[in-house]
N, C-alpha and C positions, 0 to 999 in steps of 0.2 A: 160387342163385349171384348174386353182385354183377354188375350190368350194367356194361360198359365205358363210359367217358366218350367216346362215339363222336364228339361234337363236336370233341374234341381230336385225334381220329384222322382227321378228314375233310380232304381237300385244301383248302389255305387260302392258300398264298403261292406266287407264280410262282417256278420254280426258278432264274431268273436271279439273284435276290438271294442265294440260297445259294451259287451258283457264284461270285459276286463275293466273298462272305465267304471261301470256300476259296481263291480266287485271291490275296486279300490275305494270307492265312496262308502261301501258297506263296511270295509275295514276301518274307515275313519269314524264309524259310528252312526252313519245315516241309514235309515230304513228305506225300503222301496217306495213307500208312500211319499216320503220326503224327496227322494231322488227323482222320481218321475213327475212330481207335482208341476203342472204347467207345461210339460213337454209334449203332451198328447201322445205319449208312448206308454207301454207297459212291459213288465219283465217278460211275460210269455211271448211277446212279439220278438224278442231277441233270441229265443231258445232254438228256433229252427235254423239249421245251417243254410237253408235255401232263402231265408228272408233277409236279403241284403238291405241295409238301411240306405235311404236316399241322403243326398247332401243336406236337404232341408231338415230331415229328421235328425241327422247327426249334429247339425248346427244347434238345434234346440237342446240336445242332450249335453253338448259341450258347454253351452251358455249356462245351463243349470249347474253343471259341475264346477265351473269357475265361480259362480255365485255362492255355492255352498262352501267351497274351500278357500276362496280368496287367492287362488294360485293360477294365474293365467298361463303359466308354463307347465300345466298339468300334462300336456302331451309328452314332454320330456320324461316325466315320471312314469307314465304308462309304458312308453317304449322301452325304457330302461329296465323295467321289472317283468317284461313279457317273456315267458319261457319259449325256447325254440319250438317246442311241440305246438304252441298256440298258432303258429304260422302254417300248420298243416304240411302238405307235401313240399311246399316251398321251403319251409324251415329245414326239413330233412335233406332236401337237395343242397342246401347251403352247408350244413354242418358235415355232410359226407363228401364235399368237394375236395379236390387234391390241393388247391392253393387259393390264395385270396383273389387272384385274377378270375379264377373260375367262379368263385363266390359272387363277384360283381357281375359276371356274365349271366349267371343264373338269376340274380335279382333283376337285372335289366330286362331279361326276356319274360319273366313270369310274375312280376309285381302285379300285373293286371288281374291275376286270378284271385287276389285278395283285395286290391284297391283299384277301382276303375277310374278314379278321379285324376290320375297322373300317369305319365309315361316317364321312363328313365332311360337315358342314353349314356353310353361310355364314349368319351371323347379323348383321343390321344393328345398328350401334351409333350413338351420337350423333356420333362423329367419323369413322366409316368402317365397317369390318366386322370380324367375328371369325371366324376359321377354327376350327371346333370339331370335335374328334374324339370319336366314340362307339364304345366297344368292343362288338363284337357278341357277344363271349364274354370271360370273364376271361382276360386275357393272362398273368397270373401272372408266372412267371420270365422271360418274353420281353418284358415291358412296357417296360423301359428300352431294350432294343435296338431295338424297333419304334418307339417314340416318338422316340428319338434319331435313328434312320435317317430317319424322316419329316421331322423338323425340318431336318436337314442337307440332305435332298433338296429341301425347299421353298426354302431359301436358295440352294442351288446352281442351281436352275432360274431363280429370279428374277435371279440374277447373270448367267446366260447370256443372258437376253432384255433386260437393262437395261445402260445405259452406266455405272451407278454401283451401289455396294453399298447395297441398300435395307434399312437397318437401323433405321428408325424404327418398330420393332415391339416389342410386349411379349409375351413368351412365358410361359405357365403350364403346369406339368407336374403330373400327379396321383400323384406319389410323393414321399416325403420327400427332402430334400436329402442326397445321398450325400457321403462325404468328398471326392470328386473333383468337387464341384459347380462349382468354378471353371473346370473344363475346358469346361463348356457355354458360359459367356459368352466364354471365350477362342476357342472354335471358331466360335460363332455371331455374335459381335460385337454383341449386344444384351442387355438385362436379362432374366434368367430367374428366375421365381418357382416354388418347389417347394411341394408339399403342397396343390396346388389341387384343386378338385373334379374337373376333367378337363383334358385337353390343349386348349390354346387359344392362338391367335396373333392378337393384335389389331393391325389395320393402319389407317393413316390414309387419308382420302379422296384425299390427294395421291398416295400410293403406288398406290392403285387406278387412278388416271388415267394412270399412267406408261405411255407407249407402248412396245411391244416393238420393239427394233431388228431382230429376226429375223422380224417379221410377214410372212406369205406367205399371202394369201387362198386360193389354189388348193390349196396343201399343207394348209392348215387344214381345208378342206372334205373333202379325201380322208382325212386322219387322223381327223377326227371321225366320218366314215362308218365307218371301220374300227373305231373304238372302239364305235360303236353296234352293229355286227355282233357284236363280242365280248360286249358287254353282254347282247344278246338271247340269245346262245348260253348264257351263264352262267345267265340267268334261266330257260332251258329245261333246266337241269341240268348244263350244261358239256359238254366233249368226252365221247364215248362211254365212254372208259376210266375217266373220273371217275364217270360215272353208274353204271357197273358196280361200281366200287370201293365206292361208297356203298351199293349194293344188297347187296354181300357183307358190309359192316359191319353191316347191319341183319338179315342172314340168320341163321337158326338151323339150316339144313340144307345150306348150301353147294351150290347147284344145279349140275348138270352143264353143260357147254358148250351142249348142245342145249336144255336147259331155260332157260338164260339167253337164248339166241337167241330162243326162243319168247316170253319175257317182253318182249323188245324188238321183237317182230313182224318178225323177219328170219330168214333161213336161217342155218344153221351156217357155211356158206362165206362168206356176207356178213359175219357177225360177225368171223370170223377175218381177213378182208381189211381191214375197217375198223380193227380193233385193230392190225394190222400197220402200217397207214398212220400210226398214232399211236405207233409205236415200241414196242409191247408185245404181249402175248398174254394170253388168258384165264388160262392157268396161272400166268403171272407175277403177274397181279393177285390171283389166289386165294392164291398163296404170300405175297405182300406183306401182304395183310390178315390171314392166319393168323399170320404172323410177328409183326406188330404186336400183335395180340390176345394171342398166347401170352406175349409179354414183359409185356404189361400185367397179365394175370391173375396171373402168377407174382410180379411185383414189387409190385403194388398190392392184391392180395387174399390171403386165407389159404386159398383153395380147394385141396383135395387135387389133386395132379398128375393123378390118374386122372380127376377131374371136369373139369379143364382140357382134357385130351386129348379127352374125350367132347364137350365144348362146341365144340371145333374140328373135330369130325367124324371123330376117330380112335377106332375101337372097340378098337384094340390099343394099349395104353400103350407097349409096347416100340417099336412103329412110330413113335409120336409122339416118343419120346425120340431115336430115330435121326434123324428129320427135324429135331428141335430142335438136335441137335448139329451137323448140317450147316449150319443157319442161323447159329448163334451160336458154334460151336466148344466149347461146354460142354453138360453135361446140364441138364435143367430143375431138378433139385435143386441143382446147383452154382450156377446163376444165382440161385436163391432164397436160398441160404445166403450168397452173396457180398453180397447186398443187406441181409442181416440185421444 
């Protein structure tokens, strides 16, 4: 049987940004039933700060948002309207920094606490620096949304800390110019080049030396300390719920609660308590992983439904079909036929 693309199913982006996307759609007049139709997601799934969305889930939500709005540049809009506080400790570390160079250094080091799909590096140039984005995995259909959101977020943040619009920048993007390319320069206020090898923002030395009007040394130390704590937690595997979710993605036998507790060297009661504190339970995590994998196998492979059921730990295909109908409102065969 084909193996699922587990990288695309792993937690990758803080749910705040998905909430902001949904809130934007709500402001445009769409209700939750309309927003989430066909996404295999629901509003409650986005409410826990520990429930990072996967690239696969984010892609479905973006696709739905573009379908509803007819605005493929919607990432620019979301990034441009997102308040500093929405970025958590990272946002506060940015606005309290002493100058723009420090802003960039903070973003470079800590972007992973909010978005694990990319890495950002600062490269020195003859005239200043370049902020360069590296994709940790192929962003595929989410690339324009994520790159547009990061671009608009950068300019929104530097506008927040500066007394003037710092637009002496050159932006390069690693996808071909879309029919709506003019929207980028209109929204960002600086030249944008498409079809580049990678995402890149080139900045002058004068821009880097710009002091931040919102500088606050005490707040900066506190926010950076919080970012460091979050970064260490992620380097250790992230919150417990995410570590368990990753174990389940890699599992072939779907261990019991007791077996999973043993794997993490804790008692059954402790595991239940810690997951409850993160707003979830072992059964919810197990159901979510099975649900995502079930849809992936049916939509992305030609494996017989009986083998899909077996792969997900169901010895009885009829039991799997009943569970599948509860998850998606259709039978496995109906979902596969609908995608054909």
